[in-house]
C-alpha positions, 0 to 999 in steps of 0.5 A: 513474466520472468525477469520483468523488473529489468524491462520495467522502468526502475530508477537506479537511485532515490534522487531519480526515483523519488524526486524526478517528476517525469513531466508530472507534478508531485502534487498528483500523488498527494492525498488530502483526506485526513481522519475526522473528529466525529465519525458517524460509525460503521457496523462490522463486516464488509462494506462496498463504498459504491464509488464506482459501478465496477472495480470499487473499494471495500471497507472491512470492519472486524467483528470485535471492533469497539465503535468508541475506540480508535483503530489502526487502518491498513490500506491494501493495494492488489497486484496486477489483474487483481481486484478489491477482493484481494485485500479482504481475502488476504488480510481479513483474518489478521484484521479480526485477530489484531483489531485492524480496519481494512480498506481495499481499493481497486485500480481503474485498469488492470494495474495501478496508474503509475505503472503506466507512467502517471499518477492520476485516477487511482490516486483520486479513487484512493483519496475518495475512499479514505475520505469516506472511511475517515467520515465513518470509521474511528481511525487512529491517525498515528497508525495508518499503513499503506500496503500492497503486493507486486504492482500494488507493493510498488505503488504502495512505495511510490504513494506511501513515500509521497504521503509520509505525513499520512501513512506512518508505515509502508508495507511492500510485498514483492515489489518491482520498483519505486515508480518514477514521478514519486516525491518524498514527504515525511519518513514512514517506516518501511517493511519489504518482503520478497521470495528468493524464488520469485520468477515474476519479479526476481529478487536480485533485480527488485527488492535487493536494489530497492531496499539499499536505496531506501536505506541510503535515503534515510528510511528505517527499513525492515527487510524479510527474504523467504524461500518461495515464489511470487507470493505473500506467505501467511507468516510474512503477512502476520509478521508485517501486520504485527510489525506495523502495530509494534 
């Protein structure tokens, strides 16, 4: 929807966007799962976690993964109307190339709960998904990233900045906002990209407002603009994953 940034809730400052509870406790977005010390192991391929009958979470293990070595993990959040398949389609090639574990959950509804003003069921689903993955996969606790596109990028900012003690990197592709009700925990690195010709979430109203606020709040931000619409170009996705690992 053209110009939708201006019609969605966008907190003008980090003090408002990150620290205002808006009637919901900051604990609502806290993730409690942490990497295990003795994971059971998981074969290469795509694994449905079967936490829901529909709109489940997929866990991707690259073919070349060494079960005896810790690997970086990327949690990818789809855009509005997307599904758990979106992250696999977008990043599985890079996961193979770079040796990444990939976790791709689906929102309970058509988009992530904080886009409707609350943190709740989607946070619980992501936490449950992480708990399963940490019990199965050998995850490098120093290299866990939360990434997302569009609404998923917005949600990654809110959830990632509120769990900076778990995620050392947050990657937001074409985000629209930082959801109100977010809290600040830790100082993860942040990567933001946006197309200059984006008609869905216009860059001037979105990332060009978000990035300066993040910088003023002390976050180390890498910002990439590109000529293009509301999308994640392959070269941007590749650069972002290499940035995460760098």
